All heavy atoms as TSV, in Angstrom:
chain	resi	resn	atom	element	x	y	z
A	1	MET	N	N	56.614	102.464	74.355
A	1	MET	CA	C	55.819	102.271	75.541
A	1	MET	C	C	54.345	102.375	75.137
A	1	MET	O	O	53.939	103.321	74.475
A	1	MET	CB	C	56.175	103.373	76.554
A	1	MET	CG	C	55.409	103.263	77.828
A	1	MET	SD	S	55.778	104.515	79.091
A	1	MET	CE	C	57.511	104.591	79.185
A	2	ASN	N	N	53.565	101.390	75.517
A	2	ASN	CA	C	52.138	101.437	75.190
A	2	ASN	C	C	51.360	102.029	76.371
A	2	ASN	O	O	51.926	102.432	77.389
A	2	ASN	CB	C	51.620	100.053	74.795
A	2	ASN	CG	C	51.704	99.043	75.908
A	2	ASN	OD1	O	51.733	99.392	77.081
A	2	ASN	ND2	N	51.747	97.764	75.545
A	3	ALA	N	N	50.031	102.095	76.220
A	3	ALA	CA	C	49.188	102.735	77.228
A	3	ALA	C	C	49.257	102.017	78.576
A	3	ALA	O	O	49.242	102.661	79.631
A	3	ALA	CB	C	47.751	102.790	76.737
A	4	LEU	N	N	49.343	100.688	78.555
A	4	LEU	CA	C	49.408	99.950	79.819
A	4	LEU	C	C	50.711	100.243	80.555
A	4	LEU	O	O	50.704	100.464	81.779
A	4	LEU	CB	C	49.273	98.444	79.572
A	4	LEU	CG	C	49.357	97.573	80.819
A	4	LEU	CD1	C	48.236	97.927	81.791
A	4	LEU	CD2	C	49.293	96.113	80.451
A	5	HIS	N	N	51.828	100.275	79.845
A	5	HIS	CA	C	53.106	100.593	80.486
A	5	HIS	C	C	53.079	101.991	81.092
A	5	HIS	O	O	53.541	102.205	82.217
A	5	HIS	CB	C	54.250	100.496	79.480
A	5	HIS	CG	C	54.514	99.118	78.997
A	5	HIS	ND1	N	54.714	98.823	77.688
A	5	HIS	CD2	C	54.588	97.936	79.651
A	5	HIS	CE1	C	54.907	97.532	77.543
A	5	HIS	NE2	N	54.835	96.968	78.738
A	6	GLN	N	N	52.530	102.951	80.341
A	6	GLN	CA	C	52.457	104.314	80.845
A	6	GLN	C	C	51.574	104.382	82.085
A	6	GLN	O	O	51.885	105.073	83.051
A	6	GLN	CB	C	51.926	105.255	79.767
A	6	GLN	CG	C	51.926	106.710	80.176
A	6	GLN	CD	C	53.328	107.247	80.354
A	6	GLN	OE1	O	54.192	106.994	79.528
A	6	GLN	NE2	N	53.560	107.983	81.435
A	7	TYR	N	N	50.463	103.643	82.064
A	7	TYR	CA	C	49.559	103.610	83.214
A	7	TYR	C	C	50.277	103.044	84.444
A	7	TYR	O	O	50.178	103.595	85.543
A	7	TYR	CB	C	48.310	102.791	82.889
A	7	TYR	CG	C	47.442	102.516	84.085
A	7	TYR	CD1	C	46.701	103.530	84.689
A	7	TYR	CD2	C	47.360	101.235	84.622
A	7	TYR	CE1	C	45.909	103.277	85.792
A	7	TYR	CE2	C	46.569	100.982	85.725
A	7	TYR	CZ	C	45.844	102.006	86.313
A	7	TYR	OH	O	45.063	101.760	87.403
A	8	LEU	N	N	50.977	101.956	84.272
A	8	LEU	CA	C	51.695	101.352	85.397
A	8	LEU	C	C	52.768	102.295	85.934
A	8	LEU	O	O	52.942	102.433	87.153
A	8	LEU	CB	C	52.301	100.020	84.978
A	8	LEU	CG	C	51.292	98.914	84.650
A	8	LEU	CD1	C	52.013	97.692	84.082
A	8	LEU	CD2	C	50.477	98.550	85.873
A	9	PHE	N	N	53.472	102.951	85.028
A	9	PHE	CA	C	54.508	103.902	85.441
A	9	PHE	C	C	53.887	105.064	86.218
A	9	PHE	O	O	54.371	105.458	87.276
A	9	PHE	CB	C	55.253	104.411	84.207
A	9	PHE	CG	C	56.299	105.434	84.514
A	9	PHE	CD1	C	57.484	105.066	85.120
A	9	PHE	CD2	C	56.094	106.766	84.210
A	9	PHE	CE1	C	58.449	106.016	85.417
A	9	PHE	CE2	C	57.045	107.715	84.495
A	9	PHE	CZ	C	58.231	107.346	85.100
A	10	ASP	N	N	52.774	105.607	85.696
A	10	ASP	CA	C	52.107	106.723	86.360
A	10	ASP	C	C	51.511	106.302	87.708
A	10	ASP	O	O	51.525	107.079	88.669
A	10	ASP	CB	C	51.008	107.299	85.469
A	10	ASP	CG	C	51.569	108.043	84.272
A	10	ASP	OD1	O	52.764	108.415	84.297
A	10	ASP	OD2	O	50.806	108.245	83.306
A	11	SER	N	N	50.997	105.075	87.787
A	11	SER	CA	C	50.446	104.580	89.055
A	11	SER	C	C	51.543	104.457	90.105
A	11	SER	O	O	51.351	104.840	91.272
A	11	SER	CB	C	49.785	103.220	88.851
A	11	SER	OG	O	48.698	103.322	87.997
A	12	TYR	N	N	52.672	103.930	89.710
A	12	TYR	CA	C	53.805	103.792	90.624
A	12	TYR	C	C	54.270	105.168	91.108
A	12	TYR	O	O	54.465	105.392	92.301
A	12	TYR	CB	C	54.950	103.061	89.926
A	12	TYR	CG	C	56.211	102.997	90.734
A	12	TYR	CD1	C	56.334	102.117	91.804
A	12	TYR	CD2	C	57.291	103.829	90.440
A	12	TYR	CE1	C	57.486	102.063	92.551
A	12	TYR	CE2	C	58.450	103.792	91.180
A	12	TYR	CZ	C	58.544	102.907	92.238
A	12	TYR	OH	O	59.697	102.860	92.991
A	13	ARG	N	N	54.408	106.106	90.180
A	13	ARG	CA	C	54.850	107.454	90.533
A	13	ARG	C	C	53.844	108.129	91.471
A	13	ARG	O	O	54.228	108.757	92.457
A	13	ARG	CB	C	55.027	108.295	89.275
A	13	ARG	CG	C	55.527	109.698	89.533
A	13	ARG	CD	C	55.636	110.530	88.270
A	13	ARG	NE	N	54.445	110.478	87.449
A	13	ARG	CZ	C	53.336	111.182	87.676
A	13	ARG	NH1	N	53.262	111.969	88.718
A	13	ARG	NH2	N	52.307	111.091	86.870
A	14	ALA	N	N	52.549	107.971	91.184
A	14	ALA	CA	C	51.523	108.588	92.026
A	14	ALA	C	C	51.541	108.002	93.435
A	14	ALA	O	O	51.383	108.735	94.426
A	14	ALA	CB	C	50.147	108.398	91.392
A	15	GLU	N	N	51.744	106.701	93.526
A	15	GLU	CA	C	51.791	106.065	94.845
A	15	GLU	C	C	52.989	106.564	95.642
A	15	GLU	O	O	52.890	106.845	96.835
A	15	GLU	CB	C	51.848	104.555	94.691
A	15	GLU	CG	C	51.788	103.837	96.019
A	15	GLU	CD	C	51.821	102.328	95.856
A	15	GLU	OE1	O	51.340	101.843	94.827
A	15	GLU	OE2	O	52.344	101.659	96.767
A	16	ARG	N	N	54.121	106.694	94.971
A	16	ARG	CA	C	55.330	107.161	95.657
A	16	ARG	C	C	55.194	108.607	96.139
A	16	ARG	O	O	55.735	108.966	97.173
A	16	ARG	CB	C	56.543	107.070	94.716
A	16	ARG	CG	C	56.872	105.689	94.219
A	16	ARG	CD	C	57.848	104.999	95.023
A	16	ARG	NE	N	59.020	105.830	95.256
A	16	ARG	CZ	C	60.115	105.395	95.795
A	16	ARG	NH1	N	60.211	104.137	96.106
A	16	ARG	NH2	N	61.124	106.189	96.022
A	17	LEU	N	N	54.449	109.431	95.370
A	17	LEU	CA	C	54.298	110.843	95.722
A	17	LEU	C	C	53.065	111.110	96.573
A	17	LEU	O	O	52.814	112.247	96.956
A	17	LEU	CB	C	54.231	111.690	94.443
A	17	LEU	CG	C	55.482	111.674	93.567
A	17	LEU	CD1	C	55.253	112.455	92.286
A	17	LEU	CD2	C	56.674	112.236	94.334
A	18	GLY	N	N	52.278	110.068	96.844
A	18	GLY	CA	C	51.081	110.236	97.648
A	18	GLY	C	C	49.940	110.914	96.913
A	18	GLY	O	O	49.078	111.517	97.534
A	19	GLU	N	N	49.938	110.827	95.600
A	19	GLU	CA	C	48.881	111.423	94.778
A	19	GLU	C	C	47.842	110.359	94.434
A	19	GLU	O	O	48.110	109.167	94.534
A	19	GLU	CB	C	49.475	111.992	93.484
A	19	GLU	CG	C	50.487	113.103	93.718
A	19	GLU	CD	C	51.165	113.525	92.443
A	19	GLU	OE1	O	50.959	112.861	91.402
A	19	GLU	OE2	O	51.920	114.502	92.477
A	20	PRO	N	N	46.646	110.779	94.011
A	20	PRO	CA	C	45.640	109.790	93.585
A	20	PRO	C	C	46.081	109.080	92.306
A	20	PRO	O	O	46.770	109.663	91.465
A	20	PRO	CB	C	44.378	110.613	93.354
A	20	PRO	CG	C	44.831	112.020	93.233
A	20	PRO	CD	C	46.129	112.142	93.975
A	21	ALA	N	N	45.685	107.831	92.200
A	21	ALA	CA	C	46.066	107.036	91.025
A	21	ALA	C	C	45.335	107.541	89.776
A	21	ALA	O	O	44.195	107.999	89.859
A	21	ALA	CB	C	45.730	105.575	91.260
A	22	PRO	N	N	45.980	107.473	88.620
A	22	PRO	CA	C	45.321	107.900	87.383
A	22	PRO	C	C	44.251	106.887	86.970
A	22	PRO	O	O	44.285	105.730	87.399
A	22	PRO	CB	C	46.467	107.930	86.368
A	22	PRO	CG	C	47.446	106.938	86.877
A	22	PRO	CD	C	47.348	107.009	88.374
A	23	PRO	N	N	43.304	107.300	86.150
A	23	PRO	CA	C	42.289	106.350	85.681
A	23	PRO	C	C	42.911	105.308	84.755
A	23	PRO	O	O	43.892	105.588	84.064
A	23	PRO	CB	C	41.286	107.227	84.941
A	23	PRO	CG	C	42.054	108.440	84.556
A	23	PRO	CD	C	43.090	108.635	85.612
A	24	ALA	N	N	42.354	104.124	84.765
A	24	ALA	CA	C	42.865	103.056	83.904
A	24	ALA	C	C	42.631	103.405	82.439
A	24	ALA	O	O	41.680	104.111	82.102
A	24	ALA	CB	C	42.169	101.741	84.243
A	25	PRO	N	N	43.487	102.906	81.548
A	25	PRO	CA	C	43.300	103.182	80.125
A	25	PRO	C	C	41.953	102.651	79.638
A	25	PRO	O	O	41.536	101.555	79.981
A	25	PRO	CB	C	44.444	102.428	79.449
A	25	PRO	CG	C	45.411	102.095	80.513
A	25	PRO	CD	C	44.666	102.099	81.799
A	26	GLY	N	N	41.270	103.464	78.848
A	26	GLY	CA	C	39.997	103.046	78.276
A	26	GLY	C	C	38.796	103.301	79.157
A	26	GLY	O	O	37.675	102.986	78.782
A	27	THR	N	N	39.002	103.897	80.338
A	27	THR	CA	C	37.907	104.113	81.275
A	27	THR	C	C	36.841	105.037	80.700
A	27	THR	O	O	35.653	104.802	80.856
A	27	THR	CB	C	38.443	104.704	82.589
A	27	THR	OG1	O	39.391	103.798	83.123
A	27	THR	CG2	C	37.336	104.919	83.585
A	28	GLY	N	N	37.251	106.084	79.994
A	28	GLY	CA	C	36.295	107.066	79.515
A	28	GLY	C	C	35.946	106.940	78.043
A	28	GLY	O	O	35.361	107.859	77.465
A	29	ASP	N	N	36.277	105.821	77.417
A	29	ASP	CA	C	36.054	105.683	75.977
A	29	ASP	C	C	34.575	105.749	75.609
A	29	ASP	O	O	34.189	106.447	74.671
A	29	ASP	CB	C	36.642	104.369	75.457
A	29	ASP	CG	C	38.158	104.367	75.457
A	29	ASP	OD1	O	38.759	105.428	75.737
A	29	ASP	OD2	O	38.743	103.306	75.188
A	30	LEU	N	N	33.751	105.037	76.336
A	30	LEU	CA	C	32.327	105.007	76.017
A	30	LEU	C	C	31.689	106.376	76.231
A	30	LEU	O	O	30.872	106.830	75.420
A	30	LEU	CB	C	31.619	103.949	76.858
A	30	LEU	CG	C	30.219	103.572	76.440
A	30	LEU	CD1	C	30.172	103.140	74.984
A	30	LEU	CD2	C	29.704	102.462	77.314
A	31	ALA	N	N	32.079	107.049	77.283
A	31	ALA	CA	C	31.557	108.392	77.540
A	31	ALA	C	C	31.977	109.354	76.437
A	31	ALA	O	O	31.199	110.216	76.019
A	31	ALA	CB	C	32.036	108.892	78.898
A	32	LEU	N	N	33.195	109.209	75.936
A	32	LEU	CA	C	33.666	110.058	74.848
A	32	LEU	C	C	32.854	109.822	73.579
A	32	LEU	O	O	32.433	110.779	72.914
A	32	LEU	CB	C	35.144	109.800	74.574
A	32	LEU	CG	C	35.712	110.533	73.360
A	32	LEU	CD1	C	35.737	112.027	73.621
A	32	LEU	CD2	C	37.083	110.010	73.036
A	33	LEU	N	N	32.598	108.571	73.254
A	33	LEU	CA	C	31.804	108.266	72.064
A	33	LEU	C	C	30.389	108.816	72.177
A	33	LEU	O	O	29.840	109.346	71.209
A	33	LEU	CB	C	31.770	106.753	71.827
A	33	LEU	CG	C	33.095	106.126	71.410
A	33	LEU	CD1	C	32.954	104.617	71.329
A	33	LEU	CD2	C	33.572	106.694	70.102
A	34	ARG	N	N	29.798	108.723	73.353
A	34	ARG	CA	C	28.457	109.285	73.564
A	34	ARG	C	C	28.473	110.800	73.417
A	34	ARG	O	O	27.559	111.389	72.840
A	34	ARG	CB	C	27.937	108.905	74.944
A	34	ARG	CG	C	27.502	107.474	75.040
A	34	ARG	CD	C	26.893	107.186	76.404
A	34	ARG	NE	N	26.525	105.785	76.495
A	34	ARG	CZ	C	26.775	105.013	77.529
A	34	ARG	NH1	N	27.385	105.504	78.585
A	34	ARG	NH2	N	26.405	103.745	77.526
A	35	ALA	N	N	29.502	111.447	73.939
A	35	ALA	CA	C	29.593	112.901	73.837
A	35	ALA	C	C	29.749	113.337	72.384
A	35	ALA	O	O	29.140	114.323	71.961
A	35	ALA	CB	C	30.763	113.407	74.677
A	36	VAL	N	N	30.548	112.599	71.615
A	36	VAL	CA	C	30.710	112.919	70.195
A	36	VAL	C	C	29.385	112.745	69.465
A	36	VAL	O	O	28.985	113.596	68.661
A	36	VAL	CB	C	31.815	112.043	69.568
A	36	VAL	CG1	C	31.811	112.148	68.060
A	36	VAL	CG2	C	33.169	112.419	70.127
A	37	ARG	N	N	28.667	111.659	69.744
A	37	ARG	CA	C	27.370	111.424	69.117
A	37	ARG	C	C	26.390	112.541	69.450
A	37	ARG	O	O	25.713	113.074	68.566
A	37	ARG	CB	C	26.806	110.086	69.582
A	37	ARG	CG	C	25.441	109.764	68.962
A	37	ARG	CD	C	24.746	108.665	69.691
A	37	ARG	NE	N	24.474	109.088	71.073
A	37	ARG	CZ	C	24.158	108.278	72.049
A	37	ARG	NH1	N	24.098	106.987	71.856
A	37	ARG	NH2	N	23.916	108.739	73.258
A	38	ASP	N	N	26.339	112.921	70.724
A	38	ASP	CA	C	25.419	113.977	71.133
A	38	ASP	C	C	25.788	115.309	70.483
A	38	ASP	O	O	24.911	116.079	70.084
A	38	ASP	CB	C	25.414	114.122	72.652
A	38	ASP	CG	C	24.792	112.923	73.344
A	38	ASP	OD1	O	24.106	112.129	72.658
A	38	ASP	OD2	O	25.002	112.777	74.566
A	39	ARG	N	N	27.063	115.599	70.369
A	39	ARG	CA	C	27.506	116.848	69.738
A	39	ARG	C	C	27.099	116.885	68.271
A	39	ARG	O	O	26.630	117.897	67.762
A	39	ARG	CB	C	29.017	116.990	69.897
A	39	ARG	CG	C	29.610	118.189	69.243
A	39	ARG	CD	C	29.064	119.462	69.857
A	39	ARG	NE	N	29.560	120.607	69.146
A	39	ARG	CZ	C	29.921	121.715	69.727
A	39	ARG	NH1	N	29.848	121.830	71.034
A	39	ARG	NH2	N	30.356	122.718	69.017
A	40	ARG	N	N	27.280	115.752	67.567
A	40	ARG	CA	C	26.897	115.695	66.156
A	40	ARG	C	C	25.392	115.857	65.983
A	40	ARG	O	O	24.937	116.521	65.057
A	40	ARG	CB	C	27.382	114.394	65.543
A	40	ARG	CG	C	28.912	114.319	65.493
A	40	ARG	CD	C	29.382	113.030	64.946
A	40	ARG	NE	N	29.492	113.197	63.503
A	40	ARG	CZ	C	29.747	112.224	62.666
A	40	ARG	NH1	N	29.890	111.001	63.119
A	40	ARG	NH2	N	29.856	112.459	61.381
A	41	ARG	N	N	24.609	115.265	66.894
A	41	ARG	CA	C	23.159	115.433	66.838
A	41	ARG	C	C	22.779	116.892	67.048
A	41	ARG	O	O	21.917	117.431	66.349
A	41	ARG	CB	C	22.475	114.576	67.902
A	41	ARG	CG	C	22.408	113.122	67.558
A	41	ARG	CD	C	21.691	112.373	68.663
A	41	ARG	NE	N	21.552	110.970	68.321
A	41	ARG	CZ	C	21.072	110.063	69.146
A	41	ARG	NH1	N	20.681	110.405	70.356
A	41	ARG	NH2	N	20.982	108.804	68.776
A	42	LEU	N	N	23.412	117.549	68.016
A	42	LEU	CA	C	23.134	118.950	68.281
A	42	LEU	C	C	23.458	119.806	67.061
A	42	LEU	O	O	22.680	120.688	66.684
A	42	LEU	CB	C	23.933	119.430	69.496
A	42	LEU	CG	C	23.844	120.927	69.798
A	42	LEU	CD1	C	22.421	121.293	70.200
A	42	LEU	CD2	C	24.838	121.307	70.874
A	43	GLU	N	N	24.601	119.552	66.436
A	43	GLU	CA	C	24.984	120.326	65.257
A	43	GLU	C	C	23.981	120.129	64.119
A	43	GLU	O	O	23.682	121.079	63.393
A	43	GLU	CB	C	26.394	119.956	64.818
A	43	GLU	CG	C	27.451	120.459	65.785
A	43	GLU	CD	C	28.837	119.955	65.462
A	43	GLU	OE1	O	28.981	119.142	64.521
A	43	GLU	OE2	O	29.778	120.381	66.146
A	44	ARG	N	N	23.477	118.909	63.969
A	44	ARG	CA	C	22.484	118.657	62.921
A	44	ARG	C	C	21.189	119.418	63.212
A	44	ARG	O	O	20.600	119.998	62.311
A	44	ARG	CB	C	22.204	117.165	62.791
A	44	ARG	CG	C	23.355	116.382	62.180
A	44	ARG	CD	C	23.014	114.931	61.969
A	44	ARG	NE	N	21.891	114.742	61.064
A	44	ARG	CZ	C	21.971	114.763	59.735
A	44	ARG	NH1	N	23.128	114.961	59.164
A	44	ARG	NH2	N	20.901	114.566	59.004
A	45	VAL	N	N	20.749	119.440	64.454
A	45	VAL	CA	C	19.522	120.148	64.814
A	45	VAL	C	C	19.701	121.649	64.591
A	45	VAL	O	O	18.825	122.318	64.037
A	45	VAL	CB	C	19.128	119.851	66.277
A	45	VAL	CG1	C	18.041	120.792	66.749
A	45	VAL	CG2	C	18.681	118.407	66.407
A	46	LEU	N	N	20.839	122.196	65.004
A	46	LEU	CA	C	21.086	123.617	64.831
A	46	LEU	C	C	21.161	124.006	63.358
A	46	LEU	O	O	20.853	125.140	62.997
A	46	LEU	CB	C	22.365	124.032	65.554
A	46	LEU	CG	C	22.313	123.937	67.080
A	46	LEU	CD1	C	23.661	124.289	67.685
A	46	LEU	CD2	C	21.222	124.809	67.650
A	47	ALA	N	N	21.562	123.065	62.502
A	47	ALA	CA	C	21.632	123.324	61.070
A	47	ALA	C	C	20.285	123.102	60.390
A	47	ALA	O	O	20.162	123.308	59.183
A	47	ALA	CB	C	22.691	122.426	60.430
A	48	GLY	N	N	19.274	122.669	61.151
A	48	GLY	CA	C	17.942	122.487	60.601
A	48	GLY	C	C	17.709	121.136	59.959
A	48	GLY	O	O	16.777	120.974	59.176
A	49	ARG	N	N	18.529	120.155	60.282
A	49	ARG	CA	C	18.362	118.811	59.729
A	49	ARG	C	C	17.865	117.868	60.810
A	49	ARG	O	O	17.832	118.214	61.983
A	49	ARG	CB	C	19.705	118.315	59.167
A	49	ARG	CG	C	20.216	119.180	58.031
A	49	ARG	CD	C	21.434	118.582	57.360
A	49	ARG	NE	N	22.519	118.265	58.262
A	49	ARG	CZ	C	23.572	119.044	58.472
A	49	ARG	NH1	N	23.673	120.206	57.882
A	49	ARG	NH2	N	24.524	118.672	59.290
A	50	ARG	N	N	17.467	116.650	60.391
A	50	ARG	CA	C	17.023	115.647	61.369
A	50	ARG	C	C	18.172	115.275	62.286
A	50	ARG	O	O	19.316	115.200	61.867
A	50	ARG	CB	C	16.562	114.386	60.646
A	50	ARG	CG	C	15.148	114.481	60.156
A	50	ARG	CD	C	14.681	113.156	59.680
A	50	ARG	NE	N	14.419	112.305	60.845
A	50	ARG	CZ	C	14.128	111.031	60.751
A	50	ARG	NH1	N	14.052	110.456	59.594
A	50	ARG	NH2	N	13.888	110.322	61.826
A	51	ALA	N	N	17.844	114.981	63.534
A	51	ALA	CA	C	18.872	114.679	64.522
A	51	ALA	C	C	19.402	113.261	64.389
A	51	ALA	O	O	20.521	112.976	64.786
A	51	ALA	CB	C	18.330	114.883	65.930
A	52	GLY	N	N	18.617	112.340	63.857
A	52	GLY	CA	C	19.090	110.960	63.766
A	52	GLY	C	C	18.164	110.121	62.935
A	52	GLY	O	O	17.190	110.605	62.357
A	53	GLY	N	N	18.468	108.851	62.856
A	53	GLY	CA	C	17.631	107.929	62.114
A	53	GLY	C	C	18.056	107.740	60.678
A	53	GLY	O	O	17.430	106.991	59.944
A	54	GLY	N	N	19.101	108.412	60.251
A	54	GLY	CA	C	19.536	108.323	58.868
A	54	GLY	C	C	19.981	106.926	58.470
A	54	GLY	O	O	19.616	106.423	57.407
A	55	ALA	N	N	20.759	106.277	59.302
A	55	ALA	CA	C	21.261	104.941	58.985
A	55	ALA	C	C	20.118	103.940	58.923
A	55	ALA	O	O	20.083	103.066	58.056
A	55	ALA	CB	C	22.293	104.506	60.016
A	56	ARG	N	N	19.179	104.080	59.831
A	56	ARG	CA	C	18.035	103.170	59.861
A	56	ARG	C	C	17.203	103.324	58.592
A	56	ARG	O	O	16.746	102.355	58.000
A	56	ARG	CB	C	17.205	103.455	61.098
A	56	ARG	CG	C	16.064	102.516	61.312
A	56	ARG	CD	C	15.362	102.831	62.603
A	56	ARG	NE	N	15.805	104.151	63.056
A	56	ARG	CZ	C	15.460	104.724	64.174
A	56	ARG	NH1	N	14.674	104.127	64.973
A	56	ARG	NH2	N	15.896	105.909	64.515
A	57	LEU	N	N	17.017	104.584	58.150
A	57	LEU	CA	C	16.234	104.818	56.945
A	57	LEU	C	C	16.950	104.283	55.705
A	57	LEU	O	O	16.319	103.749	54.796
A	57	LEU	CB	C	15.940	106.313	56.785
A	57	LEU	CG	C	15.053	106.918	57.874
A	57	LEU	CD1	C	14.925	108.417	57.669
A	57	LEU	CD2	C	13.698	106.258	57.882
A	58	ARG	N	N	18.267	104.421	55.672
A	58	ARG	CA	C	19.036	103.886	54.536
A	58	ARG	C	C	18.953	102.366	54.503
A	58	ARG	O	O	18.857	101.758	53.439
A	58	ARG	CB	C	20.483	104.350	54.623
A	58	ARG	CG	C	20.664	105.807	54.263
A	58	ARG	CD	C	22.128	106.180	54.128
A	58	ARG	NE	N	22.897	105.947	55.336
A	58	ARG	CZ	C	23.048	106.858	56.297
A	58	ARG	NH1	N	22.479	108.030	56.191
A	58	ARG	NH2	N	23.774	106.585	57.359
A	59	LEU	N	N	18.979	101.733	55.680
A	59	LEU	CA	C	18.859	100.281	55.754
A	59	LEU	C	C	17.498	99.824	55.253
A	59	LEU	O	O	17.393	98.879	54.470
A	59	LEU	CB	C	19.083	99.794	57.187
A	59	LEU	CG	C	18.887	98.297	57.438
A	59	LEU	CD1	C	19.890	97.495	56.623
A	59	LEU	CD2	C	19.013	97.982	58.908
A	60	ARG	N	N	16.438	100.514	55.675
A	60	ARG	CA	C	15.097	100.154	55.222
A	60	ARG	C	C	14.968	100.306	53.708
A	60	ARG	O	O	14.360	99.471	53.041
A	60	ARG	CB	C	14.053	101.009	55.923
A	60	ARG	CG	C	13.831	100.611	57.352
A	60	ARG	CD	C	12.720	101.421	57.965
A	60	ARG	NE	N	12.537	101.039	59.358
A	60	ARG	CZ	C	11.680	101.609	60.155
A	60	ARG	NH1	N	10.912	102.595	59.715
A	60	ARG	NH2	N	11.565	101.217	61.403
A	61	ALA	N	N	15.525	101.381	53.162
A	61	ALA	CA	C	15.467	101.592	51.714
A	61	ALA	C	C	16.208	100.482	50.980
A	61	ALA	O	O	15.737	99.975	49.950
A	61	ALA	CB	C	16.047	102.954	51.355
A	62	ALA	N	N	17.364	100.071	51.497
A	62	ALA	CA	C	18.130	99.004	50.859
A	62	ALA	C	C	17.365	97.678	50.918
A	62	ALA	O	O	17.341	96.923	49.943
A	62	ALA	CB	C	19.489	98.855	51.533
A	63	LEU	N	N	16.713	97.397	52.041
A	63	LEU	CA	C	15.940	96.162	52.159
A	63	LEU	C	C	14.739	96.179	51.209
A	63	LEU	O	O	14.405	95.161	50.603
A	63	LEU	CB	C	15.465	95.959	53.598
A	63	LEU	CG	C	16.560	95.592	54.605
A	63	LEU	CD1	C	16.010	95.578	56.017
A	63	LEU	CD2	C	17.201	94.268	54.259
A	64	ARG	N	N	14.101	97.352	51.039
A	64	ARG	CA	C	12.984	97.447	50.091
A	64	ARG	C	C	13.455	97.197	48.668
A	64	ARG	O	O	12.778	96.540	47.885
A	64	ARG	CB	C	12.319	98.818	50.193
A	64	ARG	CG	C	11.117	98.791	51.112
A	64	ARG	CD	C	10.353	100.102	51.072
A	64	ARG	NE	N	10.773	100.887	52.245
A	64	ARG	CZ	C	11.411	102.050	52.206
A	64	ARG	NH1	N	11.668	102.624	51.073
A	64	ARG	NH2	N	11.757	102.657	53.315
A	65	ARG	N	N	14.637	97.719	48.324
A	65	ARG	CA	C	15.174	97.488	46.975
A	65	ARG	C	C	15.437	96.014	46.728
A	65	ARG	O	O	15.339	95.535	45.601
A	65	ARG	CB	C	16.460	98.285	46.781
A	65	ARG	CG	C	16.235	99.752	46.507
A	65	ARG	CD	C	17.498	100.426	46.001
A	65	ARG	NE	N	18.635	100.286	46.900
A	65	ARG	CZ	C	18.917	101.123	47.893
A	65	ARG	NH1	N	18.126	102.150	48.130
A	65	ARG	NH2	N	19.973	100.943	48.646
A	66	LEU	N	N	15.781	95.295	47.788
A	66	LEU	CA	C	16.054	93.859	47.651
A	66	LEU	C	C	14.785	93.022	47.680
A	66	LEU	O	O	14.848	91.814	47.507
A	66	LEU	CB	C	16.990	93.395	48.766
A	66	LEU	CG	C	18.423	93.952	48.698
A	66	LEU	CD1	C	19.207	93.564	49.934
A	66	LEU	CD2	C	19.123	93.453	47.444
A	67	GLY	N	N	13.635	93.669	47.918
A	67	GLY	CA	C	12.381	92.958	47.864
A	67	GLY	C	C	11.803	92.511	49.193
A	67	GLY	O	O	10.826	91.780	49.228
A	68	PHE	N	N	12.418	92.958	50.278
A	68	PHE	CA	C	11.867	92.603	51.585
A	68	PHE	C	C	10.680	93.526	51.906
A	68	PHE	O	O	10.694	94.700	51.556
A	68	PHE	CB	C	12.935	92.762	52.674
A	68	PHE	CG	C	13.991	91.709	52.628
A	68	PHE	CD1	C	15.159	91.902	51.906
A	68	PHE	CD2	C	13.814	90.513	53.295
A	68	PHE	CE1	C	16.133	90.912	51.862
A	68	PHE	CE2	C	14.782	89.521	53.256
A	68	PHE	CZ	C	15.945	89.733	52.528
A	69	PRO	N	N	9.665	93.009	52.575
A	69	PRO	CA	C	8.516	93.854	52.917
A	69	PRO	C	C	8.900	94.865	53.994
A	69	PRO	O	O	9.799	94.609	54.806
A	69	PRO	CB	C	7.479	92.856	53.439
A	69	PRO	CG	C	8.273	91.696	53.913
A	69	PRO	CD	C	9.481	91.633	53.026
A	70	PRO	N	N	8.220	96.012	54.029
A	70	PRO	CA	C	8.532	97.002	55.080
A	70	PRO	C	C	8.134	96.470	56.452
A	70	PRO	O	O	7.204	95.682	56.581
A	70	PRO	CB	C	7.677	98.214	54.693
A	70	PRO	CG	C	6.641	97.690	53.779
A	70	PRO	CD	C	7.193	96.467	53.124
A	71	PRO	N	N	8.837	96.901	57.509
A	71	PRO	CA	C	8.500	96.445	58.865
A	71	PRO	C	C	7.161	97.003	59.302
A	71	PRO	O	O	6.738	98.068	58.872
A	71	PRO	CB	C	9.639	96.991	59.734
A	71	PRO	CG	C	10.205	98.113	58.960
A	71	PRO	CD	C	9.969	97.813	57.502
A	72	ARG	N	N	6.480	96.274	60.155
A	72	ARG	CA	C	5.162	96.710	60.641
A	72	ARG	C	C	5.256	97.321	61.994
A	72	ARG	O	O	5.977	97.067	62.818
A	72	ARG	CB	C	4.220	95.514	60.682
A	72	ARG	CG	C	4.015	94.991	59.306
A	72	ARG	CD	C	3.073	93.783	59.345
A	72	ARG	NE	N	3.125	93.160	58.051
A	72	ARG	CZ	C	2.104	93.153	57.218
A	72	ARG	NH1	N	0.979	93.698	57.547
A	72	ARG	NH2	N	2.216	92.579	56.053
């Protein structure tokens, strides 16, 4: 049984019992990813490191190695 089947089964059961319908699968995925990102940033700050920008700096360094001019 996949997530959609389980959702349909739970929706049917909730309707029969007069309960509120469950949230659709994937409804909170983006919020979860944001919460994980924010938690990792907080942990980095508490450890005394930069909160972000690491990937951007690595990209700029790689572009400089390839001979591209730095952004203005």
